PyMOL Python script that loads the backbone (N, CA, C, O; Angstrom):
from pymol import cmd

cmd.read_pdbstr("""\
ATOM      1  N   MET A   1     -13.208   0.818   2.845  1.00  0.00           N
ATOM      2  CA  MET A   1     -12.470   1.878   2.183  1.00  0.00           C
ATOM      3  C   MET A   1     -12.291   1.509   0.717  1.00  0.00           C
ATOM      4  O   MET A   1     -11.825   0.416   0.397  1.00  0.00           O
ATOM      5  N   ALA A   2     -12.655   2.409  -0.152  1.00  0.00           N
ATOM      6  CA  ALA A   2     -12.484   2.160  -1.581  1.00  0.00           C
ATOM      7  C   ALA A   2     -11.018   2.279  -1.948  1.00  0.00           C
ATOM      8  O   ALA A   2     -10.261   3.005  -1.305  1.00  0.00           O
ATOM      9  N   ALA A   3     -10.626   1.560  -2.989  1.00  0.00           N
ATOM     10  CA  ALA A   3      -9.222   1.517  -3.394  1.00  0.00           C
ATOM     11  C   ALA A   3      -8.676   2.896  -3.737  1.00  0.00           C
ATOM     12  O   ALA A   3      -7.478   3.137  -3.588  1.00  0.00           O
ATOM     13  N   HIS A   4      -9.524   3.795  -4.189  1.00  0.00           N
ATOM     14  CA  HIS A   4      -9.032   5.106  -4.599  1.00  0.00           C
ATOM     15  C   HIS A   4      -8.883   6.065  -3.429  1.00  0.00           C
ATOM     16  O   HIS A   4      -8.331   7.152  -3.597  1.00  0.00           O
ATOM     17  N   GLU A   5      -9.364   5.691  -2.242  1.00  0.00           N
ATOM     18  CA  GLU A   5      -9.278   6.568  -1.090  1.00  0.00           C
ATOM     19  C   GLU A   5      -7.927   6.403  -0.398  1.00  0.00           C
ATOM     20  O   GLU A   5      -7.254   5.386  -0.565  1.00  0.00           O
ATOM     21  N   GLY A   6      -7.546   7.393   0.364  1.00  0.00           N
ATOM     22  CA  GLY A   6      -6.289   7.329   1.092  1.00  0.00           C
ATOM     23  C   GLY A   6      -5.132   7.818   0.241  1.00  0.00           C
ATOM     24  O   GLY A   6      -5.290   8.095  -0.948  1.00  0.00           O
ATOM     25  N   ARG A   7      -3.982   7.918   0.859  1.00  0.00           N
ATOM     26  CA  ARG A   7      -2.783   8.379   0.168  1.00  0.00           C
ATOM     27  C   ARG A   7      -2.074   7.194  -0.458  1.00  0.00           C
ATOM     28  O   ARG A   7      -1.825   6.194   0.214  1.00  0.00           O
ATOM     29  N   LYS A   8      -1.749   7.293  -1.724  1.00  0.00           N
ATOM     30  CA  LYS A   8      -1.094   6.188  -2.425  1.00  0.00           C
ATOM     31  C   LYS A   8       0.380   6.134  -2.068  1.00  0.00           C
ATOM     32  O   LYS A   8       1.096   7.126  -2.206  1.00  0.00           O
ATOM     33  N   LEU A   9       0.835   4.970  -1.608  1.00  0.00           N
ATOM     34  CA  LEU A   9       2.249   4.741  -1.369  1.00  0.00           C
ATOM     35  C   LEU A   9       2.892   4.150  -2.607  1.00  0.00           C
ATOM     36  O   LEU A   9       4.042   4.442  -2.934  1.00  0.00           O
ATOM     37  N   TYR A  10       2.128   3.314  -3.286  1.00  0.00           N
ATOM     38  CA  TYR A  10       2.663   2.612  -4.455  1.00  0.00           C
ATOM     39  C   TYR A  10       1.522   2.327  -5.403  1.00  0.00           C
ATOM     40  O   TYR A  10       0.427   1.957  -4.981  1.00  0.00           O
ATOM     41  N   ARG A  11       1.782   2.500  -6.692  1.00  0.00           N
ATOM     42  CA  ARG A  11       0.772   2.162  -7.697  1.00  0.00           C
ATOM     43  C   ARG A  11       1.475   1.598  -8.910  1.00  0.00           C
ATOM     44  O   ARG A  11       2.304   2.261  -9.533  1.00  0.00           O
ATOM     45  N   GLY A  12       1.137   0.381  -9.232  1.00  0.00           N
ATOM     46  CA  GLY A  12       1.722  -0.268 -10.387  1.00  0.00           C
ATOM     47  C   GLY A  12       0.638  -0.884 -11.242  1.00  0.00           C
ATOM     48  O   GLY A  12      -0.547  -0.611 -11.046  1.00  0.00           O
ATOM     49  N   ALA A  13       1.039  -1.716 -12.192  1.00  0.00           N
ATOM     50  CA  ALA A  13       0.081  -2.334 -13.096  1.00  0.00           C
ATOM     51  C   ALA A  13      -0.817  -3.326 -12.368  1.00  0.00           C
ATOM     52  O   ALA A  13      -2.003  -3.434 -12.680  1.00  0.00           O
ATOM     53  N   LYS A  14      -0.262  -4.049 -11.402  1.00  0.00           N
ATOM     54  CA  LYS A  14      -1.051  -5.075 -10.718  1.00  0.00           C
ATOM     55  C   LYS A  14      -1.362  -4.744  -9.271  1.00  0.00           C
ATOM     56  O   LYS A  14      -2.330  -5.270  -8.721  1.00  0.00           O
ATOM     57  N   TYR A  15      -0.572  -3.888  -8.637  1.00  0.00           N
ATOM     58  CA  TYR A  15      -0.748  -3.626  -7.214  1.00  0.00           C
ATOM     59  C   TYR A  15      -0.940  -2.148  -6.936  1.00  0.00           C
ATOM     60  O   TYR A  15      -0.479  -1.290  -7.688  1.00  0.00           O
ATOM     61  N   GLU A  16      -1.634  -1.870  -5.837  1.00  0.00           N
ATOM     62  CA  GLU A  16      -1.767  -0.514  -5.334  1.00  0.00           C
ATOM     63  C   GLU A  16      -1.739  -0.608  -3.819  1.00  0.00           C
ATOM     64  O   GLU A  16      -2.354  -1.497  -3.231  1.00  0.00           O
ATOM     65  N   VAL A  17      -1.027   0.305  -3.197  1.00  0.00           N
ATOM     66  CA  VAL A  17      -0.911   0.311  -1.743  1.00  0.00           C
ATOM     67  C   VAL A  17      -1.250   1.712  -1.261  1.00  0.00           C
ATOM     68  O   VAL A  17      -0.646   2.694  -1.692  1.00  0.00           O
ATOM     69  N   ASN A  18      -2.227   1.792  -0.359  1.00  0.00           N
ATOM     70  CA  ASN A  18      -2.685   3.075   0.170  1.00  0.00           C
ATOM     71  C   ASN A  18      -2.531   3.090   1.677  1.00  0.00           C
ATOM     72  O   ASN A  18      -2.556   2.049   2.334  1.00  0.00           O
ATOM     73  N   ILE A  19      -2.371   4.294   2.214  1.00  0.00           N
ATOM     74  CA  ILE A  19      -2.366   4.459   3.660  1.00  0.00           C
ATOM     75  C   ILE A  19      -3.671   5.146   4.029  1.00  0.00           C
ATOM     76  O   ILE A  19      -4.074   6.113   3.384  1.00  0.00           O
ATOM     77  N   THR A  20      -4.334   4.641   5.076  1.00  0.00           N
ATOM     78  CA  THR A  20      -5.587   5.231   5.522  1.00  0.00           C
ATOM     79  C   THR A  20      -5.322   6.669   5.939  1.00  0.00           C
ATOM     80  O   THR A  20      -4.313   6.939   6.590  1.00  0.00           O
ATOM     81  N   PRO A  21      -6.194   7.591   5.585  1.00  0.00           N
ATOM     82  CA  PRO A  21      -5.963   8.990   5.933  1.00  0.00           C
ATOM     83  C   PRO A  21      -5.793   9.199   7.439  1.00  0.00           C
ATOM     84  O   PRO A  21      -6.421   8.512   8.245  1.00  0.00           O
ATOM     85  N   ALA A  22      -4.942  10.149   7.804  1.00  0.00           N
ATOM     86  CA  ALA A  22      -4.736  10.473   9.213  1.00  0.00           C
ATOM     87  C   ALA A  22      -6.047  10.920   9.838  1.00  0.00           C
ATOM     88  O   ALA A  22      -6.885  11.536   9.180  1.00  0.00           O
ATOM     89  N   GLY A  23      -6.211  10.605  11.106  1.00  0.00           N
ATOM     90  CA  GLY A  23      -7.421  11.003  11.808  1.00  0.00           C
ATOM     91  C   GLY A  23      -8.531   9.977  11.754  1.00  0.00           C
ATOM     92  O   GLY A  23      -9.560  10.156  12.407  1.00  0.00           O
ATOM     93  N   THR A  24      -8.355   8.909  10.996  1.00  0.00           N
ATOM     94  CA  THR A  24      -9.371   7.865  10.968  1.00  0.00           C
ATOM     95  C   THR A  24      -9.108   6.891  12.107  1.00  0.00           C
ATOM     96  O   THR A  24      -8.025   6.897  12.693  1.00  0.00           O
ATOM     97  N   SER A  25     -10.070   6.073  12.419  1.00  0.00           N
ATOM     98  CA  SER A  25      -9.937   5.171  13.559  1.00  0.00           C
ATOM     99  C   SER A  25      -9.068   3.951  13.267  1.00  0.00           C
ATOM    100  O   SER A  25      -8.675   3.250  14.199  1.00  0.00           O
ATOM    101  N   PHE A  26      -8.760   3.680  12.009  1.00  0.00           N
ATOM    102  CA  PHE A  26      -7.941   2.519  11.660  1.00  0.00           C
ATOM    103  C   PHE A  26      -6.758   2.951  10.797  1.00  0.00           C
ATOM    104  O   PHE A  26      -6.874   2.996   9.572  1.00  0.00           O
ATOM    105  N   PRO A  27      -5.610   3.273  11.425  1.00  0.00           N
ATOM    106  CA  PRO A  27      -4.444   3.702  10.634  1.00  0.00           C
ATOM    107  C   PRO A  27      -3.726   2.516  10.017  1.00  0.00           C
ATOM    108  O   PRO A  27      -2.741   2.025  10.570  1.00  0.00           O
ATOM    109  N   TRP A  28      -4.205   2.061   8.894  1.00  0.00           N
ATOM    110  CA  TRP A  28      -3.678   0.867   8.249  1.00  0.00           C
ATOM    111  C   TRP A  28      -3.074   1.192   6.898  1.00  0.00           C
ATOM    112  O   TRP A  28      -3.374   2.219   6.288  1.00  0.00           O
ATOM    113  N   ILE A  29      -2.221   0.298   6.450  1.00  0.00           N
ATOM    114  CA  ILE A  29      -1.757   0.315   5.074  1.00  0.00           C
ATOM    115  C   ILE A  29      -2.520  -0.795   4.366  1.00  0.00           C
ATOM    116  O   ILE A  29      -2.474  -1.950   4.791  1.00  0.00           O
ATOM    117  N   HIS A  30      -3.212  -0.458   3.302  1.00  0.00           N
ATOM    118  CA  HIS A  30      -4.060  -1.393   2.566  1.00  0.00           C
ATOM    119  C   HIS A  30      -3.367  -1.807   1.276  1.00  0.00           C
ATOM    120  O   HIS A  30      -2.875  -0.963   0.527  1.00  0.00           O
ATOM    121  N   VAL A  31      -3.334  -3.109   1.022  1.00  0.00           N
ATOM    122  CA  VAL A  31      -2.696  -3.641  -0.186  1.00  0.00           C
ATOM    123  C   VAL A  31      -3.787  -4.192  -1.101  1.00  0.00           C
ATOM    124  O   VAL A  31      -4.595  -5.024  -0.688  1.00  0.00           O
ATOM    125  N   TYR A  32      -3.799  -3.721  -2.340  1.00  0.00           N
ATOM    126  CA  TYR A  32      -4.782  -4.149  -3.340  1.00  0.00           C
ATOM    127  C   TYR A  32      -4.066  -4.793  -4.513  1.00  0.00           C
ATOM    128  O   TYR A  32      -2.902  -4.497  -4.783  1.00  0.00           O
ATOM    129  N   ARG A  33      -4.773  -5.679  -5.209  1.00  0.00           N
ATOM    130  CA  ARG A  33      -4.207  -6.361  -6.366  1.00  0.00           C
ATOM    131  C   ARG A  33      -5.240  -6.422  -7.472  1.00  0.00           C
ATOM    132  O   ARG A  33      -6.440  -6.519  -7.213  1.00  0.00           O
ATOM    133  N   ARG A  34      -4.765  -6.365  -8.706  1.00  0.00           N
ATOM    134  CA  ARG A  34      -5.617  -6.578  -9.878  1.00  0.00           C
ATOM    135  C   ARG A  34      -5.310  -7.966 -10.422  1.00  0.00           C
ATOM    136  O   ARG A  34      -4.141  -8.328 -10.558  1.00  0.00           O
ATOM    137  N   ARG A  35      -6.316  -8.734 -10.729  1.00  0.00           N
ATOM    138  CA  ARG A  35      -6.102 -10.048 -11.327  1.00  0.00           C
ATOM    139  C   ARG A  35      -5.675  -9.930 -12.789  1.00  0.00           C
ATOM    140  O   ARG A  35      -4.971 -10.798 -13.305  1.00  0.00           O
ATOM    141  N   TYR A  36      -6.100  -8.864 -13.448  1.00  0.00           N
ATOM    142  CA  TYR A  36      -5.723  -8.644 -14.845  1.00  0.00           C
ATOM    143  C   TYR A  36      -5.638  -7.145 -15.087  1.00  0.00           C
ATOM    144  O   TYR A  36      -6.235  -6.356 -14.354  1.00  0.00           O
ATOM    145  N   ARG A  37      -4.900  -6.756 -16.114  1.00  0.00           N
ATOM    146  CA  ARG A  37      -4.672  -5.340 -16.407  1.00  0.00           C
ATOM    147  C   ARG A  37      -5.990  -4.597 -16.558  1.00  0.00           C
ATOM    148  O   ARG A  37      -6.898  -5.060 -17.249  1.00  0.00           O
ATOM    149  N   ASP A  38      -6.090  -3.454 -15.915  1.00  0.00           N
ATOM    150  CA  ASP A  38      -7.280  -2.604 -15.930  1.00  0.00           C
ATOM    151  C   ASP A  38      -8.487  -3.247 -15.256  1.00  0.00           C
ATOM    152  O   ASP A  38      -9.599  -2.735 -15.388  1.00  0.00           O
ATOM    153  N   GLY A  39      -8.302  -4.341 -14.546  1.00  0.00           N
ATOM    154  CA  GLY A  39      -9.390  -4.963 -13.795  1.00  0.00           C
ATOM    155  C   GLY A  39      -9.615  -4.235 -12.479  1.00  0.00           C
ATOM    156  O   GLY A  39      -8.857  -3.330 -12.128  1.00  0.00           O
ATOM    157  N   PRO A  40     -10.651  -4.628 -11.753  1.00  0.00           N
ATOM    158  CA  PRO A  40     -10.930  -3.979 -10.472  1.00  0.00           C
ATOM    159  C   PRO A  40      -9.876  -4.350  -9.425  1.00  0.00           C
ATOM    160  O   PRO A  40      -9.305  -5.439  -9.470  1.00  0.00           O
ATOM    161  N   LEU A  41      -9.628  -3.448  -8.496  1.00  0.00           N
ATOM    162  CA  LEU A  41      -8.705  -3.716  -7.400  1.00  0.00           C
ATOM    163  C   LEU A  41      -9.417  -4.515  -6.317  1.00  0.00           C
ATOM    164  O   LEU A  41     -10.560  -4.221  -5.966  1.00  0.00           O
ATOM    165  N   GLU A  42      -8.733  -5.528  -5.791  1.00  0.00           N
ATOM    166  CA  GLU A  42      -9.255  -6.334  -4.687  1.00  0.00           C
ATOM    167  C   GLU A  42      -8.294  -6.206  -3.521  1.00  0.00           C
ATOM    168  O   GLU A  42      -7.082  -6.335  -3.696  1.00  0.00           O
ATOM    169  N   GLU A  43      -8.828  -5.951  -2.322  1.00  0.00           N
ATOM    170  CA  GLU A  43      -7.956  -5.838  -1.153  1.00  0.00           C
ATOM    171  C   GLU A  43      -7.442  -7.221  -0.773  1.00  0.00           C
ATOM    172  O   GLU A  43      -8.221  -8.161  -0.612  1.00  0.00           O
ATOM    173  N   ILE A  44      -6.121  -7.337  -0.630  1.00  0.00           N
ATOM    174  CA  ILE A  44      -5.536  -8.640  -0.287  1.00  0.00           C
ATOM    175  C   ILE A  44      -4.856  -8.631   1.073  1.00  0.00           C
ATOM    176  O   ILE A  44      -4.399  -9.676   1.537  1.00  0.00           O
ATOM    177  N   GLY A  45      -4.778  -7.477   1.718  1.00  0.00           N
ATOM    178  CA  GLY A  45      -4.166  -7.453   3.037  1.00  0.00           C
ATOM    179  C   GLY A  45      -4.057  -6.058   3.600  1.00  0.00           C
ATOM    180  O   GLY A  45      -4.188  -5.061   2.890  1.00  0.00           O
ATOM    181  N   THR A  46      -3.811  -6.014   4.912  1.00  0.00           N
ATOM    182  CA  THR A  46      -3.604  -4.743   5.597  1.00  0.00           C
ATOM    183  C   THR A  46      -2.446  -4.888   6.567  1.00  0.00           C
ATOM    184  O   THR A  46      -2.156  -5.984   7.047  1.00  0.00           O
ATOM    185  N   LEU A  47      -1.794  -3.784   6.848  1.00  0.00           N
ATOM    186  CA  LEU A  47      -0.709  -3.750   7.828  1.00  0.00           C
ATOM    187  C   LEU A  47      -0.980  -2.593   8.783  1.00  0.00           C
ATOM    188  O   LEU A  47      -1.287  -1.484   8.346  1.00  0.00           O
ATOM    189  N   ASP A  48      -0.869  -2.847  10.077  1.00  0.00           N
ATOM    190  CA  ASP A  48      -1.012  -1.801  11.078  1.00  0.00           C
ATOM    191  C   ASP A  48       0.362  -1.195  11.291  1.00  0.00           C
ATOM    192  O   ASP A  48       1.232  -1.848  11.867  1.00  0.00           O
ATOM    193  N   TYR A  49       0.584   0.033  10.843  1.00  0.00           N
ATOM    194  CA  TYR A  49       1.921   0.610  10.896  1.00  0.00           C
ATOM    195  C   TYR A  49       2.289   1.143  12.270  1.00  0.00           C
ATOM    196  O   TYR A  49       3.390   1.669  12.434  1.00  0.00           O
ATOM    197  N   ARG A  50       1.408   1.029  13.276  1.00  0.00           N
ATOM    198  CA  ARG A  50       1.746   1.448  14.637  1.00  0.00           C
ATOM    199  C   ARG A  50       2.435   0.335  15.418  1.00  0.00           C
ATOM    200  O   ARG A  50       3.055   0.599  16.448  1.00  0.00           O
ATOM    201  N   ARG A  51       2.338  -0.893  14.948  1.00  0.00           N
ATOM    202  CA  ARG A  51       2.902  -2.036  15.670  1.00  0.00           C
ATOM    203  C   ARG A  51       4.429  -2.028  15.614  1.00  0.00           C
ATOM    204  O   ARG A  51       5.019  -1.485  14.680  1.00  0.00           O
ATOM    205  N   PRO A  52       5.070  -2.638  16.629  1.00  0.00           N
ATOM    206  CA  PRO A  52       6.532  -2.772  16.568  1.00  0.00           C
ATOM    207  C   PRO A  52       6.933  -3.557  15.314  1.00  0.00           C
ATOM    208  O   PRO A  52       6.233  -4.482  14.901  1.00  0.00           O
ATOM    209  N   PHE A  53       8.034  -3.190  14.732  1.00  0.00           N
ATOM    210  CA  PHE A  53       8.587  -3.839  13.547  1.00  0.00           C
ATOM    211  C   PHE A  53       7.697  -3.677  12.318  1.00  0.00           C
ATOM    212  O   PHE A  53       7.847  -4.422  11.349  1.00  0.00           O
ATOM    213  N   ALA A  54       6.782  -2.722  12.341  1.00  0.00           N
ATOM    214  CA  ALA A  54       5.886  -2.526  11.201  1.00  0.00           C
ATOM    215  C   ALA A  54       6.667  -2.174   9.934  1.00  0.00           C
ATOM    216  O   ALA A  54       6.300  -2.599   8.838  1.00  0.00           O
ATOM    217  N   HIS A  55       7.734  -1.407  10.080  1.00  0.00           N
ATOM    218  CA  HIS A  55       8.485  -1.018   8.883  1.00  0.00           C
ATOM    219  C   HIS A  55       9.091  -2.242   8.205  1.00  0.00           C
ATOM    220  O   HIS A  55       9.176  -2.291   6.977  1.00  0.00           O
ATOM    221  N   GLU A  56       9.515  -3.232   8.996  1.00  0.00           N
ATOM    222  CA  GLU A  56      10.045  -4.468   8.402  1.00  0.00           C
ATOM    223  C   GLU A  56       8.936  -5.224   7.680  1.00  0.00           C
ATOM    224  O   GLU A  56       9.161  -5.756   6.593  1.00  0.00           O
ATOM    225  N   GLN A  57       7.748  -5.280   8.265  1.00  0.00           N
ATOM    226  CA  GLN A  57       6.608  -5.934   7.619  1.00  0.00           C
ATOM    227  C   GLN A  57       6.267  -5.235   6.309  1.00  0.00           C
ATOM    228  O   GLN A  57       6.013  -5.882   5.293  1.00  0.00           O
ATOM    229  N   ILE A  58       6.265  -3.915   6.347  1.00  0.00           N
ATOM    230  CA  ILE A  58       5.939  -3.142   5.149  1.00  0.00           C
ATOM    231  C   ILE A  58       6.965  -3.410   4.059  1.00  0.00           C
ATOM    232  O   ILE A  58       6.608  -3.621   2.901  1.00  0.00           O
ATOM    233  N   ALA A  59       8.233  -3.400   4.430  1.00  0.00           N
ATOM    234  CA  ALA A  59       9.282  -3.636   3.444  1.00  0.00           C
ATOM    235  C   ALA A  59       9.159  -5.010   2.810  1.00  0.00           C
ATOM    236  O   ALA A  59       9.297  -5.145   1.594  1.00  0.00           O
ATOM    237  N   ARG A  60       8.900  -6.036   3.622  1.00  0.00           N
ATOM    238  CA  ARG A  60       8.748  -7.394   3.075  1.00  0.00           C
ATOM    239  C   ARG A  60       7.522  -7.485   2.179  1.00  0.00           C
ATOM    240  O   ARG A  60       7.574  -8.077   1.102  1.00  0.00           O
ATOM    241  N   ALA A  61       6.415  -6.893   2.630  1.00  0.00           N
ATOM    242  CA  ALA A  61       5.171  -6.979   1.863  1.00  0.00           C
ATOM    243  C   ALA A  61       5.282  -6.260   0.525  1.00  0.00           C
ATOM    244  O   ALA A  61       4.726  -6.715  -0.475  1.00  0.00           O
ATOM    245  N   LEU A  62       5.997  -5.141   0.504  1.00  0.00           N
ATOM    246  CA  LEU A  62       6.098  -4.359  -0.721  1.00  0.00           C
ATOM    247  C   LEU A  62       7.247  -4.789  -1.617  1.00  0.00           C
ATOM    248  O   LEU A  62       7.209  -4.550  -2.824  1.00  0.00           O
ATOM    249  N   GLY A  63       8.252  -5.410  -1.057  1.00  0.00           N
ATOM    250  CA  GLY A  63       9.449  -5.737  -1.810  1.00  0.00           C
ATOM    251  C   GLY A  63       9.193  -6.522  -3.080  1.00  0.00           C
ATOM    252  O   GLY A  63       9.686  -6.161  -4.148  1.00  0.00           O
ATOM    253  N   GLU A  64       8.434  -7.579  -2.972  1.00  0.00           N
ATOM    254  CA  GLU A  64       8.161  -8.406  -4.149  1.00  0.00           C
ATOM    255  C   GLU A  64       7.357  -7.641  -5.191  1.00  0.00           C
ATOM    256  O   GLU A  64       7.610  -7.762  -6.390  1.00  0.00           O
ATOM    257  N   MET A  65       6.392  -6.857  -4.735  1.00  0.00           N
ATOM    258  CA  MET A  65       5.589  -6.074  -5.663  1.00  0.00           C
ATOM    259  C   MET A  65       6.448  -5.073  -6.422  1.00  0.00           C
ATOM    260  O   MET A  65       6.343  -4.940  -7.642  1.00  0.00           O
ATOM    261  N   ILE A  66       7.291  -4.377  -5.687  1.00  0.00           N
ATOM    262  CA  ILE A  66       8.110  -3.333  -6.294  1.00  0.00           C
ATOM    263  C   ILE A  66       9.055  -3.927  -7.332  1.00  0.00           C
ATOM    264  O   ILE A  66       9.260  -3.343  -8.397  1.00  0.00           O
ATOM    265  N   LEU A  67       9.626  -5.080  -7.026  1.00  0.00           N
ATOM    266  CA  LEU A  67      10.557  -5.704  -7.956  1.00  0.00           C
ATOM    267  C   LEU A  67       9.867  -6.216  -9.207  1.00  0.00           C
ATOM    268  O   LEU A  67      10.465  -6.219 -10.283  1.00  0.00           O
ATOM    269  N   SER A  68       8.614  -6.650  -9.086  1.00  0.00           N
ATOM    270  CA  SER A  68       7.946  -7.265 -10.220  1.00  0.00           C
ATOM    271  C   SER A  68       6.922  -6.348 -10.899  1.00  0.00           C
ATOM    272  O   SER A  68       6.303  -6.738 -11.889  1.00  0.00           O
ATOM    273  N   ASP A  69       6.747  -5.163 -10.385  1.00  0.00           N
ATOM    274  CA  ASP A  69       5.698  -4.282 -10.898  1.00  0.00           C
ATOM    275  C   ASP A  69       6.313  -2.984 -11.416  1.00  0.00           C
ATOM    276  O   ASP A  69       7.479  -2.965 -11.812  1.00  0.00           O
ATOM    277  N   CYS A  70       5.555  -1.927 -11.415  1.00  0.00           N
ATOM    278  CA  CYS A  70       5.999  -0.659 -11.987  1.00  0.00           C
ATOM    279  C   CYS A  70       6.819   0.148 -10.987  1.00  0.00           C
ATOM    280  O   CYS A  70       7.083  -0.307  -9.873  1.00  0.00           O
ATOM    281  N   GLN A  71       7.215   1.341 -11.394  1.00  0.00           N
ATOM    282  CA  GLN A  71       8.003   2.231 -10.542  1.00  0.00           C
ATOM    283  C   GLN A  71       7.213   2.637  -9.305  1.00  0.00           C
ATOM    284  O   GLN A  71       5.991   2.780  -9.347  1.00  0.00           O
ATOM    285  N   ILE A  72       7.927   2.817  -8.219  1.00  0.00           N
ATOM    286  CA  ILE A  72       7.286   3.286  -6.991  1.00  0.00           C
ATOM    287  C   ILE A  72       7.045   4.799  -7.104  1.00  0.00           C
ATOM    288  O   ILE A  72       7.807   5.506  -7.763  1.00  0.00           O
ATOM    289  N   THR A  73       6.000   5.276  -6.468  1.00  0.00           N
ATOM    290  CA  THR A  73       5.708   6.702  -6.555  1.00  0.00           C
ATOM    291  C   THR A  73       6.755   7.506  -5.796  1.00  0.00           C
ATOM    292  O   THR A  73       7.409   6.998  -4.885  1.00  0.00           O
ATOM    293  N   ARG A  74       6.901   8.758  -6.184  1.00  0.00           N
ATOM    294  CA  ARG A  74       7.876   9.624  -5.511  1.00  0.00           C
ATOM    295  C   ARG A  74       7.521   9.845  -4.049  1.00  0.00           C
ATOM    296  O   ARG A  74       8.403  10.133  -3.240  1.00  0.00           O
ATOM    297  N   ASP A  75       6.249   9.716  -3.697  1.00  0.00           N
ATOM    298  CA  ASP A  75       5.813   9.988  -2.334  1.00  0.00           C
ATOM    299  C   ASP A  75       6.092   8.849  -1.370  1.00  0.00           C
ATOM    300  O   ASP A  75       5.853   9.002  -0.172  1.00  0.00           O
ATOM    301  N   PHE A  76       6.588   7.717  -1.841  1.00  0.00           N
ATOM    302  CA  PHE A  76       6.726   6.538  -0.986  1.00  0.00           C
ATOM    303  C   PHE A  76       7.479   6.843   0.311  1.00  0.00           C
ATOM    304  O   PHE A  76       6.944   6.630   1.399  1.00  0.00           O
ATOM    305  N   ARG A  77       8.690   7.330   0.206  1.00  0.00           N
ATOM    306  CA  ARG A  77       9.485   7.579   1.413  1.00  0.00           C
ATOM    307  C   ARG A  77       8.877   8.671   2.280  1.00  0.00           C
ATOM    308  O   ARG A  77       8.892   8.574   3.507  1.00  0.00           O
ATOM    309  N   ARG A  78       8.346   9.700   1.652  1.00  0.00           N
ATOM    310  CA  ARG A  78       7.757  10.807   2.398  1.00  0.00           C
ATOM    311  C   ARG A  78       6.509  10.370   3.164  1.00  0.00           C
ATOM    312  O   ARG A  78       6.214  10.927   4.222  1.00  0.00           O
ATOM    313  N   ASN A  79       5.771   9.383   2.651  1.00  0.00           N
ATOM    314  CA  ASN A  79       4.506   8.989   3.267  1.00  0.00           C
ATOM    315  C   ASN A  79       4.628   7.895   4.311  1.00  0.00           C
ATOM    316  O   ASN A  79       3.675   7.648   5.050  1.00  0.00           O
ATOM    317  N   LEU A  80       5.776   7.232   4.392  1.00  0.00           N
ATOM    318  CA  LEU A  80       5.925   6.206   5.420  1.00  0.00           C
ATOM    319  C   LEU A  80       5.919   6.862   6.799  1.00  0.00           C
ATOM    320  O   LEU A  80       6.531   7.913   6.989  1.00  0.00           O
ATOM    321  N   PRO A  81       5.236   6.251   7.754  1.00  0.00           N
ATOM    322  CA  PRO A  81       5.212   6.818   9.105  1.00  0.00           C
ATOM    323  C   PRO A  81       6.609   6.827   9.721  1.00  0.00           C
ATOM    324  O   PRO A  81       7.435   5.962   9.427  1.00  0.00           O
ATOM    325  N   ALA A  82       6.859   7.808  10.573  1.00  0.00           N
ATOM    326  CA  ALA A  82       8.176   7.910  11.236  1.00  0.00           C
ATOM    327  C   ALA A  82       8.313   6.851  12.316  1.00  0.00           C
ATOM    328  O   ALA A  82       9.346   6.778  12.981  1.00  0.00           O
TER     329      ALA A  82
END
""", "prot")
cmd.dss("prot")
cmd.show_as("cartoon", "prot")
cmd.util.cbc("prot")
cmd.orient("prot")
């Protein structure tokens, strides 16, 4: 999956987090990082949001990025799985 595909949960200067589009065989949250400003995005991890306690994993994984990076997108809360 290319970094630009999927719904963006978070996009900052160094990190981008996307959710795989609904209906695909792998419903994952993909975490990408840039080594330098305007550099290419590299995937550094995935989270399966169907697993128990996934919301806690997502919060921990995103927490550091959000605190050290740019503003979270307005869609963040709306796009998290129920």
